[in-house]
KEKE-3310 file (N, C-alpha, C; in steps of 0.2 Angstrom, whole numbers, plus 5000, padded with zeros to 4 digits):
npx = (5029:5015:5004:4994:4981:4987:5001:5018:5033:5044:5037:5029:5040:5043:5032:5035:5046:5056:5058:5049:5042:5046:5056:5055:5057:5048:5036:5039:5028:5021:5008:5010:5003:4990:4993:4999:4987:4979:4987:4988:4976:4975:4985:4981:4970:4977:4985:4974:4971:4982:4982:4971:4976:4986:4980:4974:4984:4995:5009:5016:5016:5005:4991:4975:4964:4949:4932:4933:4947:4948:4940:4948:4960:4955:4952:4965:4982:4993:5010:5020:5015:5014:5022:5023:5010:5006:5014:5009:4994:4995:5000:5013:5022:5018:5023:5036:5041:5039:5048:5062:5078:5076:5077:5091:5097:5093:5099:5112:5113:5115:5114:5104:5112:5106:5094:5099:5106:5096:5089:5099:5100:5088:5089:5095:5085:5075:5066:5075:5076:5073:5079:5084:5087:5094:5109:5119:5116:5116:5114:5111:5098:5098:5107:5100:5087:5091:5095:5083:5074:5082:5082:5069:5066:5073:5067:5054:5053:5044:5039:5050:5057:5049:5046:5041:5039:5051:5048:5037:5043:5054:5047:5041:5053:5057:5046:5046:5059:5068:5076:5073:5060:5054:5055:5047:5035:5033:5032:5020:5011:5012:5010:4998:4989:4987:4980:4984:4998:5000:5012:5018:5027:5019:5010:4997:4988:4987:4981:4969:4963:4961:4952:4942:4939:4934:4922:4916:4914:4904:4893:4892:4894:4888:4887:4899:4907:4901:4905:4919:4920:4914:4924:4934:4943:4956:4955:4966:4976:4976:4976:4985:4997:4991:4988:5000:5009:5002:4996:5006:5017:5007:4996:4996:5008:5004:4991:4993:4999:4988:4980:4987:4988:4975:4975:4984:4977:4964:4966:4966:4954:4953:4960:4952:4941:4948:4951:4938:4933:4942:4938:4924:4924:4929:4920:4912:4921:4927:4916:4914:4925:4929:4936:4949:4962:4959:4951:4960:4968:4958:4957:4970:4969:4961:4969:4978:4971:4969:4961:4964:4974:4969:4969:4961:4947:4947:4948:4937:4927:4930:4926:4913:4904:4896:4905:4908:4918:4913:4907:4918:4926:4918:4917:4931:4933:4925:4932:4944:4941:4937:4949:4956:4950:4952:4965:4966)
npy = (4890:4885:4872:4866:4867:4871:4881:4878:4875:4884:4894:4899:4905:4915:4923:4930:4937:4951:4957:4957:4946:4953:4961:4972:4981:4979:4989:4996:4995:4984:4973:4958:4946:4948:4948:4935:4927:4931:4928:4914:4909:4915:4909:4897:4900:4905:4894:4886:4894:4894:4881:4882:4892:4886:4878:4887:4896:4890:4879:4885:4898:4906:4916:4921:4935:4935:4933:4923:4923:4937:4936:4927:4935:4945:4938:4936:4933:4920:4921:4914:4915:4928:4938:4934:4934:4948:4953:4948:4951:4965:4969:4970:4960:4957:4969:4968:4957:4962:4972:4969:4970:4984:4989:4987:4995:5008:5009:5009:5020:5038:5049:5060:5071:5079:5072:5059:5063:5067:5055:5048:5055:5051:5038:5034:5037:5029:5017:5015:5006:4994:4978:4975:4988:4995:5004:4994:4983:4966:4960:4971:4980:4993:4997:4991:4997:5010:5008:5004:5016:5025:5021:5021:5035:5040:5034:5039:5054:5064:5062:5058:5058:5056:5060:5046:5037:5030:5022:5014:5007:5001:4991:4984:4978:4970:4960:4956:4953:4956:4966:4971:4966:4973:4986:4986:4983:4995:5004:4999:5002:5016:5021:5016:5011:5020:5036:5048:5059:5056:5055:5067:5082:5093:5085:5083:5073:5066:5075:5077:5064:5065:5075:5068:5058:5066:5070:5058:5055:5064:5058:5046:5046:5058:5065:5064:5071:5084:5087:5088:5099:5109:5111:5116:5108:5102:5089:5083:5084:5074:5063:5063:5055:5042:5041:5044:5035:5023:5017:5011:5010:5015:5007:4990:4978:4966:4969:4980:4973:4965:4975:4980:4968:4968:4981:4980:4972:4978:4991:5009:5011:5003:5010:5020:5012:5007:5018:5024:5013:5014:5026:5025:5015:5021:5031:5036:5041:5051:5060:5064:5072:5088:5099:5106:5100:5088:5082:5079:5070:5060:5055:5049:5039:5030:5023:5017:5008:4992:4983:4984:4975:4963:4958:4950:4951:4965:4968:4962:4970:4982:4979:4979:4990:4997:5003:5011:5011:5021:5030:5035:5040:5051:5059:5062:5070:5081:5086:5088:5099:5108:5111:5116:5128:5135:5137:5147)
npz = (5036:5046:5042:5048:5061:5072:5076:5073:5083:5078:5071:5082:5089:5080:5082:5094:5091:5090:5078:5063:5050:5039:5041:5049:5064:5078:5087:5104:5112:5106:5104:5108:5113:5107:5094:5092:5095:5085:5073:5074:5071:5058:5050:5048:5040:5029:5025:5020:5009:5002:4996:4988:4979:4973:4964:4955:4951:4942:4939:4929:4931:4926:4924:4923:4923:4932:4939:4949:4952:4956:4968:4975:4977:4985:4996:5001:4997:4998:5005:4998:4985:4982:4976:4963:4959:4961:4950:4939:4939:4940:4927:4926:4923:4909:4903:4906:4899:4887:4885:4885:4893:4895:4908:4912:4902:4906:4918:4914:4906:4903:4917:4928:4938:4949:4951:4955:4967:4975:4977:4983:4995:5002:5004:5016:5024:5023:5030:5042:5053:5049:5045:5033:5027:5036:5043:5046:5039:5035:5023:5013:5006:5001:4989:4979:4980:4977:4964:4957:4960:4953:4940:4937:4939:4928:4917:4918:4917:4919:4931:4939:4954:4970:4987:4996:4986:4989:5000:4996:4986:4993:5001:4991:4986:4996:4995:4982:4978:4968:4957:4944:4941:4952:4947:4935:4942:4950:4939:4934:4944:4946:4933:4928:4938:4949:4951:4938:4940:4954:4961:4957:4956:4961:4967:4962:4958:4970:4978:4971:4974:4988:4988:4982:4992:5002:4996:4995:5008:5011:5004:5009:5023:5029:5041:5047:5037:5038:5051:5050:5041:5049:5059:5051:5046:5035:5025:5020:5030:5040:5032:5022:5023:5022:5008:5001:5006:5004:5014:5021:5035:5042:5044:5051:5045:5039:5036:5027:5017:5012:5008:4997:4989:4984:4978:4968:4959:4957:4957:4961:4967:4978:4988:4992:4998:5009:5016:5019:5027:5038:5043:5045:5055:5066:5068:5078:5088:5080:5078:5091:5094:5098:5095:5084:5086:5093:5084:5074:5081:5083:5070:5069:5079:5073:5064:5073:5080:5088:5082:5068:5066:5063:5048:5040:5044:5043:5029:5024:5029:5022:5010:5010:5008:4994:4980:4965:4950:4941:4949:4956:4945:4940:4952:4952:4941:4944:4955:4950:4941:4950:4957:4947:4945:4957:4956:4946)
capx = (5023:5012:4998:4989:4978:4992:5007:5024:5038:5047:5032:5028:5045:5042:5026:5038:5052:5056:5058:5044:5044:5048:5062:5053:5057:5041:5036:5040:5021:5018:5004:5012:4998:4984:4996:4999:4981:4976:4991:4987:4970:4976:4990:4976:4967:4982:4986:4969:4971:4988:4980:4967:4980:4990:4976:4972:4990:4998:5017:5019:5015:5001:4985:4970:4959:4942:4928:4936:4953:4947:4938:4954:4964:4952:4953:4972:4987:4999:5016:5023:5013:5012:5026:5021:5003:5007:5017:5004:4988:4996:5002:5020:5025:5017:5027:5043:5042:5039:5053:5068:5084:5075:5079:5098:5099:5092:5105:5119:5113:5116:5111:5103:5115:5101:5089:5103:5108:5090:5087:5104:5099:5083:5091:5096:5079:5070:5066:5082:5076:5072:5086:5087:5089:5098:5116:5123:5112:5120:5113:5108:5094:5099:5109:5094:5082:5094:5095:5076:5072:5086:5080:5062:5066:5075:5062:5048:5056:5039:5038:5056:5057:5045:5046:5035:5041:5056:5045:5034:5048:5057:5043:5041:5059:5056:5042:5047:5066:5071:5076:5070:5053:5052:5055:5041:5029:5033:5030:5013:5008:5012:5008:4991:4985:4986:4978:4989:5000:5000:5018:5021:5030:5014:5005:4990:4984:4985:4976:4962:4961:4959:4946:4937:4938:4929:4915:4913:4911:4897:4888:4891:4895:4887:4888:4907:4909:4899:4909:4925:4919:4912:4930:4938:4949:4957:4955:4973:4980:4976:4976:4990:5001:4987:4988:5007:5012:4997:4995:5012:5019:5001:4993:5000:5011:5000:4985:4995:5000:4982:4977:4991:4985:4969:4976:4987:4972:4959:4968:4966:4948:4954:4963:4946:4938:4951:4950:4931:4933:4945:4934:4918:4926:4931:4916:4910:4927:4928:4911:4915:4930:4926:4941:4953:4967:4956:4949:4966:4969:4953:4959:4976:4967:4958:4975:4981:4966:4971:4957:4967:4978:4965:4968:4956:4941:4947:4947:4930:4923:4932:4923:4905:4901:4897:4909:4909:4923:4910:4906:4925:4928:4913:4920:4938:4932:4922:4937:4950:4939:4937:4956:4959:4946:4955:4972:4966)
capy = (4892:4879:4870:4863:4872:4872:4883:4874:4879:4889:4899:4902:4909:4921:4928:4933:4940:4959:4958:4953:4942:4958:4964:4978:4981:4980:4994:4994:4993:4980:4968:4951:4941:4948:4946:4927:4925:4932:4924:4907:4907:4917:4905:4891:4902:4906:4887:4884:4899:4892:4875:4884:4896:4881:4875:4892:4898:4884:4879:4889:4905:4909:4918:4926:4939:4932:4934:4919:4926:4943:4934:4924:4940:4949:4934:4935:4930:4918:4924:4911:4917:4935:4942:4932:4936:4955:4954:4946:4955:4972:4970:4971:4954:4958:4974:4966:4952:4965:4977:4965:4974:4991:4991:4988:5001:5014:5009:5010:5026:5044:5051:5067:5072:5081:5066:5054:5066:5067:5048:5046:5057:5048:5031:5033:5039:5023:5011:5014:5001:4988:4974:4975:4994:4999:5005:4988:4977:4960:4960:4978:4981:5000:4997:4989:5002:5016:5006:5004:5022:5029:5018:5024:5042:5042:5031:5043:5061:5069:5060:5058:5055:5060:5056:5042:5032:5026:5018:5010:5003:4997:4986:4980:4974:4964:4955:4953:4951:4956:4973:4972:4965:4979:4992:4986:4984:5002:5007:4998:5006:5024:5022:5014:5009:5026:5042:5052:5065:5054:5057:5072:5087:5096:5080:5085:5067:5064:5081:5075:5058:5067:5078:5063:5055:5071:5069:5051:5056:5068:5054:5040:5048:5065:5068:5065:5077:5090:5088:5090:5106:5113:5112:5119:5103:5100:5081:5081:5084:5068:5057:5063:5049:5036:5041:5044:5028:5018:5014:5008:5014:5018:5001:4984:4976:4961:4972:4983:4968:4963:4980:4980:4962:4970:4987:4978:4969:4982:4998:5014:5010:5000:5015:5023:5007:5006:5025:5024:5008:5017:5032:5022:5011:5026:5037:5039:5045:5057:5064:5066:5077:5095:5105:5104:5095:5082:5079:5076:5064:5055:5051:5045:5033:5026:5019:5014:5003:4985:4979:4984:4969:4957:4960:4946:4955:4972:4968:4960:4977:4987:4978:4978:4996:4997:5008:5009:5015:5026:5035:5038:5044:5057:5063:5064:5075:5087:5088:5091:5105:5113:5113:5121:5135:5138:5139:5153)
capz = (5039:5048:5038:5053:5065:5078:5073:5075:5088:5075:5070:5088:5091:5076:5085:5099:5089:5090:5071:5060:5044:5033:5043:5053:5071:5081:5092:5111:5115:5102:5108:5106:5114:5102:5088:5092:5095:5078:5068:5075:5067:5051:5047:5046:5034:5023:5022:5015:5003:4998:4992:4982:4974:4969:4958:4951:4949:4940:4940:4924:4933:4922:4928:4919:4928:4932:4945:4954:4954:4960:4975:4979:4979:4991:5002:5003:4993:5002:5004:4993:4978:4982:4971:4956:4958:4960:4944:4933:4939:4939:4921:4926:4919:4902:4900:4907:4894:4880:4886:4887:4893:4896:4915:4912:4898:4910:4923:4911:4902:4906:4923:4930:4944:4954:4953:4959:4973:4979:4979:4988:5002:5005:5005:5023:5028:5021:5035:5045:5058:5045:5045:5026:5025:5041:5041:5047:5037:5033:5016:5012:5000:4998:4982:4974:4981:4973:4957:4955:4960:4948:4933:4936:4938:4921:4913:4918:4920:4922:4939:4942:4961:4974:4993:4997:4982:4992:5005:4992:4982:4998:5003:4985:4985:5001:4993:4975:4979:4961:4955:4937:4943:4956:4942:4931:4946:4951:4933:4933:4949:4945:4926:4927:4944:4953:4947:4935:4944:4961:4964:4953:4960:4965:4970:4960:4958:4977:4980:4968:4978:4994:4987:4981:4998:5005:4992:4996:5015:5010:5001:5013:5030:5029:5048:5048:5033:5041:5057:5047:5039:5055:5062:5046:5045:5028:5026:5018:5035:5043:5027:5016:5023:5019:5001:4999:5008:5002:5021:5023:5041:5045:5047:5052:5039:5036:5033:5021:5011:5010:5004:4991:4985:4980:4974:4961:4955:4956:4956:4967:4971:4985:4993:4995:5002:5015:5020:5021:5032:5044:5046:5048:5061:5071:5067:5085:5091:5076:5080:5098:5094:5099:5093:5078:5088:5095:5078:5071:5086:5082:5064:5071:5083:5068:5061:5078:5083:5088:5077:5062:5066:5060:5041:5036:5045:5040:5022:5023:5031:5017:5003:5011:5005:4987:4977:4958:4946:4938:4954:4957:4939:4940:4957:4950:4936:4947:4960:4946:4938:4956:4959:4942:4946:4963:4954:4942)
cpx = (5019:5006:4993:4986:4982:4999:5013:5028:5041:5043:5030:5033:5045:5037:5030:5044:5051:5056:5053:5046:5047:5054:5061:5054:5050:5042:5037:5033:5017:5014:5005:5007:4992:4987:4996:4992:4978:4980:4990:4981:4971:4980:4986:4973:4971:4984:4981:4969:4976:4986:4976:4971:4984:4986:4974:4979:4995:5006:5020:5019:5010:4994:4981:4965:4952:4938:4931:4943:4953:4945:4944:4959:4961:4952:4960:4976:4992:5005:5020:5021:5013:5016:5024:5014:5003:5009:5012:4998:4989:4998:5009:5024:5024:5022:5034:5045:5042:5044:5060:5074:5083:5078:5087:5100:5098:5097:5111:5119:5115:5112:5110:5106:5110:5097:5093:5104:5102:5088:5092:5103:5093:5084:5091:5090:5074:5071:5072:5082:5075:5079:5088:5089:5093:5105:5120:5120:5117:5120:5108:5104:5094:5102:5104:5089:5085:5093:5088:5073:5076:5083:5073:5062:5069:5070:5056:5050:5050:5037:5045:5056:5053:5046:5040:5037:5046:5053:5041:5038:5052:5054:5042:5047:5059:5052:5044:5054:5070:5071:5072:5062:5050:5051:5049:5035:5028:5030:5022:5009:5007:5009:5001:4986:4983:4984:4984:4991:5001:5006:5022:5023:5025:5009:4998:4986:4982:4980:4969:4959:4958:4953:4940:4934:4933:4922:4912:4910:4904:4892:4887:4891:4894:4888:4895:4909:4907:4903:4916:4925:4918:4919:4935:4944:4950:4959:4962:4978:4981:4977:4981:4995:4998:4988:4995:5010:5008:4997:5001:5015:5013:4997:4998:5002:5007:4994:4987:4996:4993:4979:4981:4989:4980:4970:4980:4983:4967:4960:4967:4959:4948:4956:4957:4942:4941:4950:4943:4930:4936:4941:4928:4919:4927:4926:4914:4915:4928:4922:4911:4920:4927:4930:4945:4958:4964:4953:4954:4968:4965:4955:4965:4974:4964:4963:4978:4977:4969:4967:4959:4972:4975:4964:4963:4949:4941:4946:4940:4925:4924:4928:4915:4901:4902:4901:4911:4914:4919:4909:4913:4927:4924:4916:4927:4937:4930:4928:4942:4947:4939:4944:4958:4956:4950:4962:4972:4966)
cpy = (4886:4878:4867:4869:4875:4874:4879:4878:4885:4895:4903:4907:4916:4926:4932:4937:4948:4961:4954:4950:4946:4962:4970:4977:4983:4985:4992:4992:4988:4974:4961:4946:4942:4946:4938:4924:4925:4928:4916:4904:4909:4912:4899:4893:4903:4899:4884:4888:4896:4886:4877:4888:4891:4879:4881:4895:4893:4885:4884:4897:4909:4911:4923:4929:4936:4934:4929:4921:4932:4941:4931:4930:4944:4945:4933:4931:4927:4920:4921:4912:4924:4939:4940:4934:4944:4957:4953:4950:4962:4974:4970:4966:4955:4963:4972:4962:4956:4971:4974:4970:4982:4993:4992:4994:5007:5015:5011:5017:5032:5046:5058:5067:5074:5076:5061:5057:5066:5060:5046:5048:5053:5041:5029:5034:5034:5018:5010:5009:4994:4984:4974:4982:4998:5000:4999:4982:4972:4960:4966:4978:4989:5000:4996:4994:5008:5014:5007:5012:5027:5027:5021:5031:5044:5039:5036:5050:5065:5068:5061:5054:5059:5056:5052:5036:5027:5021:5012:5005:4998:4991:4981:4975:4968:4958:4952:4950:4951:4963:4975:4971:4971:4985:4992:4986:4991:5006:5006:5002:5013:5025:5020:5013:5015:5031:5046:5058:5063:5056:5062:5077:5091:5091:5081:5078:5065:5069:5079:5069:5060:5071:5073:5060:5060:5070:5063:5051:5059:5063:5048:5041:5055:5069:5069:5071:5083:5092:5091:5097:5111:5115:5114:5114:5101:5093:5079:5080:5078:5062:5057:5057:5042:5035:5040:5038:5022:5014:5011:5013:5017:5012:4995:4981:4971:4964:4976:4979:4966:4968:4980:4974:4965:4976:4985:4974:4974:4989:5003:5014:5008:5005:5018:5018:5007:5013:5025:5019:5011:5022:5029:5018:5015:5032:5040:5043:5051:5062:5067:5072:5084:5101:5102:5099:5089:5078:5075:5070:5058:5051:5047:5039:5028:5021:5015:5008:4996:4981:4979:4978:4963:4959:4956:4950:4962:4972:4966:4966:4982:4986:4977:4984:4996:5003:5007:5014:5021:5032:5039:5043:5051:5061:5066:5070:5081:5090:5092:5098:5110:5115:5117:5128:5138:5140:5145:5159)
cpz = (5040:5043:5042:5057:5071:5075:5076:5080:5084:5073:5076:5091:5087:5079:5090:5097:5089:5083:5067:5054:5039:5035:5047:5060:5074:5087:5099:5114:5110:5106:5105:5107:5109:5095:5087:5092:5088:5073:5069:5071:5059:5047:5044:5039:5028:5021:5018:5009:4999:4993:4986:4977:4970:4963:4953:4947:4948:4940:4935:4925:4929:4926:4924:4924:4927:4939:4951:4957:4958:4967:4979:4981:4985:4997:5005:4998:4998:5000:4999:4986:4977:4976:4964:4954:4956:4953:4938:4933:4938:4931:4920:4922:4912:4899:4901:4901:4887:4880:4888:4887:4895:4903:4915:4908:4902:4915:4920:4907:4906:4912:4925:4937:4950:4956:4957:4966:4978:4982:4984:4995:5006:5007:5013:5027:5027:5026:5039:5050:5055:5044:5038:5024:5031:5039:5042:5045:5034:5025:5014:5005:4997:4991:4977:4974:4976:4966:4954:4954:4954:4941:4932:4935:4931:4916:4912:4921:4922:4929:4942:4949:4965:4981:4994:4992:4985:4996:5001:4989:4987:5000:4997:4984:4990:4999:4987:4975:4972:4959:4949:4938:4947:4951:4938:4936:4948:4945:4932:4938:4948:4938:4925:4933:4948:4948:4944:4940:4952:4964:4960:4958:4964:4968:4968:4960:4966:4980:4977:4972:4984:4994:4986:4987:5002:5002:4994:5004:5015:5008:5006:5021:5031:5036:5049:5043:5035:5047:5055:5045:5044:5059:5058:5045:5037:5029:5024:5024:5039:5038:5022:5017:5021:5012:4999:5000:5007:5009:5024:5029:5044:5048:5048:5046:5035:5033:5027:5015:5008:5006:4997:4986:4981:4976:4967:4957:4953:4955:4962:4970:4978:4990:4996:5000:5009:5019:5023:5027:5038:5047:5049:5054:5067:5071:5073:5088:5087:5078:5087:5099:5094:5097:5087:5080:5090:5089:5074:5075:5084:5075:5065:5074:5078:5065:5067:5082:5083:5083:5070:5061:5062:5053:5038:5037:5042:5033:5020:5024:5025:5011:5004:5008:4998:4985:4970:4955:4943:4943:4955:4951:4939:4946:4955:4946:4939:4952:4955:4943:4944:4957:4953:4943:4952:4961:4949:4945)
residu = (UNK:UNK:UNK:UNK:UNK:UNK:UNK:UNK:UNK:UNK:UNK:UNK:UNK:UNK:UNK:UNK:UNK:UNK:UNK:UNK:UNK:UNK:UNK:UNK:UNK:UNK:UNK:UNK:UNK:UNK:UNK:UNK:UNK:UNK:UNK:UNK:UNK:UNK:UNK:UNK:UNK:UNK:UNK:UNK:UNK:UNK:UNK:UNK:UNK:UNK:UNK:UNK:UNK:UNK:UNK:UNK:UNK:UNK:UNK:UNK:UNK:UNK:UNK:UNK:UNK:UNK:UNK:UNK:UNK:UNK:UNK:UNK:UNK:UNK:UNK:UNK:UNK:UNK:UNK:UNK:UNK:UNK:UNK:UNK:UNK:UNK:UNK:UNK:UNK:UNK:UNK:UNK:UNK:UNK:UNK:UNK:UNK:UNK:UNK:UNK:UNK:UNK:UNK:UNK:UNK:UNK:UNK:UNK:UNK:UNK:UNK:UNK:UNK:UNK:UNK:UNK:UNK:UNK:UNK:UNK:UNK:UNK:UNK:UNK:UNK:UNK:UNK:UNK:UNK:UNK:UNK:UNK:UNK:UNK:UNK:UNK:UNK:UNK:UNK:UNK:UNK:UNK:UNK:UNK:UNK:UNK:UNK:UNK:UNK:UNK:UNK:UNK:UNK:UNK:UNK:UNK:UNK:UNK:UNK:UNK:UNK:UNK:UNK:UNK:UNK:UNK:UNK:UNK:UNK:UNK:UNK:UNK:UNK:UNK:UNK:UNK:UNK:UNK:UNK:UNK:UNK:UNK:UNK:UNK:UNK:UNK:UNK:UNK:UNK:UNK:UNK:UNK:UNK:UNK:UNK:UNK:UNK:UNK:UNK:UNK:UNK:UNK:UNK:UNK:UNK:UNK:UNK:UNK:UNK:UNK:UNK:UNK:UNK:UNK:UNK:UNK:UNK:UNK:UNK:UNK:UNK:UNK:UNK:UNK:UNK:UNK:UNK:UNK:UNK:UNK:UNK:UNK:UNK:UNK:UNK:UNK:UNK:UNK:UNK:UNK:UNK:UNK:UNK:UNK:UNK:UNK:UNK:UNK:UNK:UNK:UNK:UNK:UNK:UNK:UNK:UNK:UNK:UNK:UNK:UNK:UNK:UNK:UNK:UNK:UNK:UNK:UNK:UNK:UNK:UNK:UNK:UNK:UNK:UNK:UNK:UNK:UNK:UNK:UNK:UNK:UNK:UNK:UNK:UNK:UNK:UNK:UNK:UNK:UNK:UNK:UNK:UNK:UNK:UNK:UNK:UNK:UNK:UNK:UNK:UNK:UNK:UNK:UNK:UNK:UNK:UNK:UNK:UNK:UNK:UNK:UNK:UNK:UNK:UNK:UNK:UNK:UNK:UNK:UNK:UNK:UNK:UNK:UNK:UNK:UNK:UNK:UNK:UNK:UNK:UNK:UNK:UNK:UNK:UNK:UNK:UNK:UNK:UNK:UNK:UNK:UNK:UNK:UNK:UNK)
# end
């Protein structure tokens, strides 16, 4: 990665490649010119960030949470430090060091045939066009993906395996490059960073979060909330994938990674910040929609906007609006009670 303001020849070739740095095949209509223009500037920003991270994240790979580190995370973690920072700030490194041998014991232990079969079926559906997960991958990560999902499913049988977990884990493996670390990172994500029941069989945690998003719209964008209700749109229809995939395969990969940087540090609050930013940026389009189908399309356009490519600006916008954990907890409690009443 170039450290000067002018990208080197190899980096410029990467800009034009049909495959991105994470193994994903770019869409036929991918805007290479806009991408090159953005990345030429963004790489300079990353180079500056890398020099700052070296001072904060010392050679021993130790890191303590602080306002300074939080600010650095929000501004972006350079690729060379991303895996280590995710592991530390999420708590995954701590649990890994205190559970030596757990991952291997889970792999060597007895298996639930039904769970293993379900995971096996989804392996071939996981990023089939990614060079690390396609059928003819030179160095396939499918066996590692199968191992991590199998180990986690037996470690946490209350969750087991749910569709969506395969995509999340697959990208983690690309970044972390280590099965055991990925297992503990997944455990940190599902065990403490996301709402309980997020990937349960009934997806109750995800339903709660979508209910909270609607309540936040009523508070922060009442015109949008009223427009959604007027057209009898269940917010879960256009946003389920946002929550289940944590914006993966919804937003550009660099933007997703910046979201995940903050999510591993700050938890699920970041998901709401991103969702609100997407809706606010496309608010005029949403309010112009005059029927159910056009409203769905307006939400889809909010994720396809070329402006989402600029992950640096996108994250700055996402953090402009105040959002407290106390507000989220209060809304979660209200939504959970309402869902319980509806089930009676």
